[in-house]
N, C-alpha and C positions, 0 to 999 in steps of 0.2 A: 242742505239743496245743492251746495257748490259740487259736491262729492257724487250726488246724483246725476247732476249734468255731465259731468266729465264721465262716470260710468254710460251714460247714455252714448257719448260721442264715440266713445271707444267701442261699444258693442259691434259696431258694424266692423269695424277693422278686427276684433277679434274672430267672429265668424268668417271672414275672409281667412285669416290666418290658419285656423281650426280646418276649414276646409282645403286649404292649399297642402297640410300637412296631411288629410288623409286621401288626397290624391296622389301625393307622392308615395304613401304607403301602399297605396293598391297597385301604381304603376310600378312600383319597386317589386312588389310581389312577384306581378306578370312576369317581369325579366327575371326574375329568381327561379321561378317555377316551372321554367320551361317553355313559357311563354313567347315573348319575342326573343329572349336571350337564347333560345334552344339553337346550338349549331348543326345541328342534323334532323332530319325527317325519321331517320331509322334508328333502331335501337342498338344497332350494332352491326357488324360484318365479320365473315369469317372466310378467310383468303380472298377478301376482294368482293364475296358475295353478300348484299345487304340483306338484315332482317328488317322486313317493314314495320314502324313503331305501333301500327293499327292492328295489323295480325297478329301481332305481339302481344298486345292490350288485350284481346277479343280471347287468346289462349289462356292468359292470366285469371282473365274473369272466370272462364268456366272451370280452372282449377281451384279457384274461391269457392266456387258455388258446389263444389263435387262433395260437402256436408264433411270435411274431414277436419275443420275446424283451424286451417292455417292460414297465417298472416297475408297481406299481400305481398311484403318481402319474400315470403318462404315461397309464395307463387311464383313470384317473379324470377327467383333462383331456381327453383325447380325448371319452369318453363324453359330458361336459358341454356343450362346444361343439357337440357332435351335438344334445344335446337341446334345447340354446337355440337353434339354428339350425330344426329341428323344430318346437317349439313358436311361435315368432315368425311362418315361413311359413303354418303351419296355421291360425293366426290370420286371417292375410291372404287365404288361400284361403277361409276361412268369410265374411268379410267381401264378396268378390267372387262367393261363391255357386257357386264351381267345383264342378262336379258330374263324376264319371268312369262312363262307360258300360261295359258287358261288351266290347265290342269294343275300346274302347281299353285297356283292362285286360289283354286278353288277349294285345294287341301287345306290351306292357312285359312281360309274363312271358315271351312268345315269346324276348325279347331276353335273357334270363338261358339260357346255355348248358345248366344243369343242368335246364333246362326245354325250349326251344326245341330243343335238341341232342340229347335222351333218346331214345335208340330205343324206349321204352316209348310213346310220343306220338306215334310216326311210323306214317304208312301204308306200303302195299307200296312206293310211290314215292320214299320215304325224304323225305317232307315233313310238318309238323307238322299232325295230325289234331286238332282241336277235340272230334271227338264220342270219339275213344278217351282224351283227356286227361280228358273229364268222366268216364267210365266208369271208369277207373282209380281216381280218388278215390271214386266211388260203389262200388266193389267193395272198396277197401281203406279201410273209415271210421278205421282208428287211423292215417291218415296226414294226415286232416283238418287237424290242427293247424298240421302243416307248409305246407299250403296256405293256413291261415288266416294265418300270419305272413308268407308270400310275398306273398298277394293285399294286406295292409296296407300292405308296402312297396312293392308295385307302383301301388297307389292315390295314395301319396304322390307317387311318381315322376312319376307321368302328370299330376297336379296341376302339379307343378313344371314341367313341360315345357310346358304350357298358359300358366301364369305367367310361364314365360321369354319364350315367344313375344309375350305379351301387351306384356312390358316393353319388348322389342327393337322391337315396333312402334310403340310410342309414343315412342321415341328419333326425331325428325322435324328433318330439316335443310331450312330454308327456303331459298328463293332469294337474299334479301337477306344470310344467314350465307354461300351461295356467293360471292358480289359481294365480300362483305367480306375472305373468304380470298384471292381473286383480287388485291384492291388491297393486302394486305400483304406478298404475294409480289412484285407488280409494280411497285407505286409506289416510287420512289425519292427518296432526300432526300440533299444535300450541306450539308455545314456545317463552321464552324469550331468549335473548342472549348479551353478552357482544364480541364485537370485538376487538382484538388488532391488527389491519392492519401492514402488512409487510412494507407498503407505509412510515408509521411513523419513520421508521429507514432509514437513507441514506446508500444507496447502495456503496457508499464511506467509512462508517463504517466499513464494512464486507469484508474481502479479500476471494479472492479462487485460490489456486496454481494449478497448473499443475498436480502435484501427485493426488491431491485432486479430478479432475477431471478424471485423470487413473484410480482410485480407484472405483469412480462410474461407469466407463464403463464396467469394470471387474466385479462388481457385477450385471450388465444388458447387459451382455455380448452379447446376442442375437438382441437387439438393435443396438447395435454400430458395429455388426461383419462388416470387412472389408478387402478387398485386401490389400497385402502388398503396402505402398505407399510411396511417399517422397515429402516433403514440398520445395519448390524452390522459394527463392527469386530475385528478378530481379530490374536493372536498364535499363532505356529506353531512349536513347540518340536518339530522334527523328529526321529522315533527313527531316527536315522542312526548309522554307525560311527564311532567316532572314530578317529584317525590310530593310535592303540595298537590299537585292533581290527584295522585294515587291517595294520599290521605283524605280528599276531600270524597273520593268515589267510596272508598272504604267507610268513611263517617255515615255517607248517604245509605249505603245499604244496611249498614248496621240497625241506622234510625227504623228500617222497616221491620225489624224482629218485634219491637213494641208497638203499643197502640197510640195515635198520635190525636190530637183536638184539631179540629178544622173549622172554620166558621161555614155554616151554612146560610146562604143568601137566601133561598126561598122562606125559611122559617125564621131567619134572623137571630138564632141561637147557635151556639157552640155544641157539635157532634162529636163524639168519641170513636174514631175509625180503628178496628182491631189492627193488629200487627200481624206478621207471619206466623208467630207462635200460637197465637189464639183465633185466628179467621177460620170462619167456617166454611166460607168458599175459596178454597184454596188454588182452584185451577184458575178463576177469575183473577185472583188477587198477584199470580205469576203472570198471566198475560198482559196485565194492567202496569207492572213494574217492571218486566223484565226485557233486556233487549233480545232474549231468546225464548221464544214461545213454548208454552208447554209440553212435555213430551210423555205419553204414557208407557213406554217401552220399559221395561223390566231389564234392570242391566247387571250383567255377572261382574263380580268383584275385580277381575283382571282388565275390566275397560274401565274402572273410575279412576281418578287423578291418583298415580303412585302412592306420593305424599299423605293424602286424606283417604286413601282406600279403606283401612280398616275402620276407621271410627265412621265413615258413610255408611259402609256395608250392615254394621252393627246397631245402626240407630232402631231404637224402638219405635213401632208404628206411632206417627206424630211428632214423633221427637224431631229439633232442630239442630242443625249443625251448620257453623260459618261465623264469621265471613272466613272465606279461604279462597286462594287464587286458583284459578285454573285455565292455563294460556293466558289469554288477554282479558279475562274477566275475574272480577270479585265476583263470589257467588255466597249465596246461604240457600241449603237444602233443608227440606222436611219430607220424613219418610212416609210414606203411602201405603208400605206394607212390604211383605215379603212374598215370593215365590216359588215353589221346587221346580227343578228341572228346566230353568227356561232356555239352556244352550245343553246340547249333548255334544257326545264325541263318539263316533262309530268308526270302525273298518269294514270293507267288505271285500268279496271276490264276486266278479262279474263273468256271469258265462252268456255270452250274447250268440246268435244265431242269424243267418239270412235274412234280413229284411228290418233287421234293428237299426236304432240309430247309431249303434257304435258296432258294426259286423266285423267277426274275426277274421284277421288277414291271413294269419296262419294256417287254420282250418275251417271249412266249409262245413257248417250244421244244419242240420233242420230244428224247429223248435222243440219237436219231439227230443231229440240227440241231445239238446242243450238242456232240457228239464232234466232228462237221466243223469246227465254228467252234475249237474248242479245239485241233484238229490243226493250221489254219490259222495261230493264232498262234503256235504253238510252230514252224511252219516261219520265221515272219516274225523268232521272236527268235534262232533258230538261225542266222538270216543275218545279223541285227543284233543282237548282244546289247545295244548300248546302248539298243535302242527299248523294253524290258522295262518301264523306268518309266513311259512314256507309254501304253503299251499297257494296265498296270496301271489308270492313272487312267480310261483311257475304255473300257475293256471288261469290266473285274472285276466281280461281282456281291458281292464281299464289302466289308464294312466297311472292311477294310484298303487299299481302293483309295484313299483321302485320302492313304495314306502311301507310294502306289507300291507298294502290295503286300507291305510289311515287315511280318513278324509278329515281329520282336525274336529275343532267346535264348530257348530252352526246351529243355527237358531230355528224356531218354528217355521214352516211351508219354505225352507231354503232347498229342501230337497222334493222330488217328485212325490205324489202323494201316498202312494203304496209304502214307500221307502220311510217319508216322513212319519206316516200313521204307525208303523212297526217301531220304530225308535222312540218316538214319544209318548207311546202307550206301554211301553215295557221297560222294566228295570234295568240296573247295570249288570253287564255278564250275561245277559239274554242273546243266545244264537238262535237266529231262524233263517227261512226263506221266503222272498216274496219275488214277484214279477212286474217288471215295468216295461216302459216302452224301450228300455235299454238291454233289456233280457233277462235273466234269473241272478237275484243278487243274495249271497250269503252272506248275514248280516250278524256283527258282533258289537253289541252296545259295550262302550269300553267304560265311558265316564258320563255324569252329567254335571251341571253348575247350576245351582240355585241364583237366584237374581232379585234385586230390590227395585222398586218403584221410587224415584225421588223427585219431588216439586221443587225445583230449583229456580230461584230468582238471581239472573246473571245480568250485570252491567259491565259494559266493555271498558276496560282501562284505557283512556284515551288522553291526547292533550287538549287543555281546556283552549277555550278562544283567547286568553291571555298569553297562555304559553306560546301557542302557534303565530300571535302576532310578534312575539319576542324573537321568535325562530327565524320569521320572515324578516324583519327589521335585521338581525345579526346576517342573514343571507345577503340582502340588499347590500348592507355595508361592506362584506368581504367582496362581494360582486366588484365595487367599485374601488376597494384598496389593491385588490388583486390586478386589476386592469391597470394601475399606474406604478406597480412596484414589485418586488420579486415576488412569488407566487408563495413559494415556502416560508418565506420571512413575514408575507402579511399574514399567514396560516396563525404561525408560532405567535404572532403577536395578539391575535385573537382567541388561543389558546385550542386552536382546531386542527386538526390530523389531515396530511395530505396523504391520499391511497397512491398506492404504486400505479404508475401508468399502465394505462390500457392499450394494446396495440391492435387497431381495427383496419380493416380493409373497406373499400366504398360501398358493398353491398352486403357488409355483417348486419346481423340485427342485434346481436347480444354485446352487450357493454360490461364485460367482466363479471364479477359477483353480483351488478344490478340488475344481471338479466336483460331482457328484451327491453333495448332504451333506441330502438330507431332514430328518434329525432336527435339524439345527441350524436349518433355515427353521421347523420347526413348533414349537420350543422359542419362537424369538422371537415368535410368535405367540400363546402360551400366556396364557390370561387371568390368570394371576398375574404374568407377565414384564412389567418394566414400564422406561423409560427408565431405562438405569444397570445393569439386571442383569445379572450374569456367572456364565456356566457353562463348565465344561471337558468338553471330548468327546475321546473318542480314537478317530480316525482309522484304519482298518485301512491299513497300507502306508504311512503318511504322518506320523503321530506324535500328538503333542495340540494341540489346536485350543481355546485359552480364547477364547471370543466374549462382547463386550459389545454389548447395544443400545444404538447412541447415540443414535439419535433414531426417533420413532413418528410417521408421517403419515397423519393422517384426512382431509387436504384433498381428495383425489381427484384430486390432481396427481402427476406423476413427481417424484420427490425433486431437491432442487437439485443435488446429485452427478452426477445421470444429464442434468441439464438443462443444467448449465453448459457442456459443450463445444459444444453446439449454440447456446445463448444468449448467451453472454458476448461472441462476437465481435460478433453484431449490436448489443449494447446499449454496446460498446466504439466501435464504428463511429458512432453514432448520436452518442458523446459528441465523437467525431474530426470528426465532421460539423459540429458547432457551432463547435468551434473552427476550422477550415477557412474557414467561411462569415462569421466573423468577418473573417478577413482578405481576403475576396474584395471589396474595395472599388474603385470605377473606373467610368468611363463606357464604358471599351472594352476588348475583350479583352487587348489588350497592356498596359494597366494593371492587370487583374486578373493577366494572367499575372505581371509583373513583384511585385505584390503578394504572391503565393503561392511565387515562384522557379520558377514553370514555362515553357513555351512554347506558343505557339498551334499546334494541329495540324490537321489538316485531315481529313475523312471524305468518301469518295466513293462514290455510288451504294450507297447503304445501305438495307436494307428493314427493315420490322418484323417478317416472318418470320425473316429472318436479323440480327438486330440485333446484330452483330458489331462491335466496335471494334476497328483493327488494332492488335495488340502488347497489347490490355487485356482483350478478352473481351467476354461479353453485357453489353451496358447497354440493357435494352428502354425503360426509364424516360426516359433519357436521347435515345434516338433517337426516341421518342413526343413529347417536347416537341418536338424539333426539327422533326418533321411539323406540330406544330400553330402554330408561329411563321410570322408572314408575313416575307417575304424581307428580309435586312438587320436584321432583329430581334433584340436582346439578350434572353436568358431570365435569369429569377431563378436564382439557385445551385439545382441541382437534384442531390438524394443518389440517388448511385447505388450499385451492387454494390461497385465498388472504389475509390471517392471521391466527390468533389463536383464536378460539372461546371457551366461557363457556357456555354452554346452559342449561335451566332448563325447563322440559316439563309441559307446562300447560295442555293440553287434547290431547288424541288421539282418531280420531273418525273413527272406521273400518266399511269399507264398508259392506253390507249384503252379504251372500253367495249367488252365483246363482247355477242354476240346474246344468247347463254346461259351459264349458269355452272354447267351439268350437270357438267361434269367435278369442279369444284371443291367440288360439293356431295356429289358422291362421296367425296372426300378427305376430307372430313367425317365422314361416315358411316362410312368404315372406322377413323379414329379413333375415332369414339365406340362402335365393335361392343364393345368391353370393359366399358362403363358398367354393362352388368348384373351383372357380378360386384361392384358396389358396392352390391348392394340389402340383404344380409344385414348387414354393417355399417352401413348409414343404419339397418335398423331395431332394430340393437341398441342405435345411440346415443340412439333414442327411448323405448326401453323400459325399464321398471322391472324391473331383475334382482337378485335377492337369493340369495347363494350361502352356503349355509350348510355347506360340505363339511368346513371345517376342524373342525366338531364331532365330524364320524366320523372323525376320525385320518386323512384321505387326505393 
């Protein structure tokens, strides 16, 4: 009684404590989720122009509803990129004073099929009618907002077209550039050289520190510019079945093969229940005992699990095979019989005509002309079956022409009915002509596959409740241990493996090999999360992830771990170059070759346009130096792509001058055609962009 009394006395206090904790949790969540803690009402700004969160939220919501199956983070990233591009371009349009007239605006609107191809706005001749277009919106003022939105987009589009044209017109190639292009292609140099290759020094003999990589990135800042990032290392404790779990599932499914005795409460007696081998109602048995319902499809041998395919495919009707593993399931299968020709393989030559679903783009044909051509090809194939492949390449209007008309294997009703009926009602080798909505097909049946119908009881191999509890306990214990001691040491003590650190930016969604784990990335950027912070996450169908923030990088450069695979070899080659250059002593190529343990080699008729050294690869710096040397002169050591080189010019052969270089000017202009695509990245590089999206939990 005394104990009960104490519990009653403390119950009110306990309720108050719980209530206080809940209130603290709720308030904390409000502060952390961008409620009271949100420092801005704007989702960001571009060159001082704010982007309203409310407008941004509506646009993100519209993208999410577009039916493309994208996540809210993907939608937010897409809308953000769009908003940044529009803001930067609009600023440029304003500076240039670009204006759009009504005529230009209407042309852009007409290009939208919802407007230009809308019968409401067409005259009797089926042509877009401006008067009808204007009259419609005048008579339907409730549609005015639709038009206003479209006009806004159309104005932006029209200005961009003008801007694009101006950029392209500004990219000009001079006659001198054309001449240089010609000389780079036509001038030739012959030289002897000695190479001290980087590969002659082991990578392990030269070390590159993190600070050296950072220094290199700072010197090449534009190449390595990046948003603030975090490096997060983690331990994965998989929620997977133990060997005991697998054995239990195998035992359970094996027991289904034979009959069992169960107590019948209604009769008060034991009943003998038929097993999988002897049951008369196979379908009900499968549906009652399998994690995957009965499938009546006939399966070709190639679609069966590879290891067990032969035994399964050759089962006699009523025979049983298993247990066997297929993916994440233990299975037992019973043959329900075979069927011939469940899949077919065919090739075809399509001859289309105007009005079909795949009209010929090269040659306009009437239906009669297409039929005549198809009949002519059928006659050729009938007379010479080996001609089918080449005729498919040259005459077919279908994309399968590149494969000689081969359509691969397909099942019943996967093709349009006339095509399907011909293939499945005729034997291998049969050639014939059928007509479909796509045109006329000359079809050749090349193979057929038989199939087996299997009744399969499949039970998923998954962790038992006991195993999952052990994994959960282990994850909780490691999270607590890792919070107080070295992450790697704690993992080693518990027999766990620390995965390589993953570098993430604030609006990333993917987290290394674990795929989309936005909650882990978001946590790493929370205000109260610091270097060394540890947290456990439950990841569906994976297990427990215990993550630790290894480093926080606010430098504006990519993480060292990301840059190292690219930068490390460059810096190692720099260090190797110094070691090789120190050896390159001597006044002749022969002396230098002896010093580095190499040989004197020859390069003949090399151009700057194709600066490839035989058996080495591209070495433009080496070839450029060879061109610059006077005949029989020796160069200083040159740091190339694959090693350090000393060259001696043997001769330079200059190409004759041309009357004009228009051909080469045109080549350069064709290469520069894509330069317009670099405008937006260039504008971004010079803009002041502030991104507040993380404050709003995107």
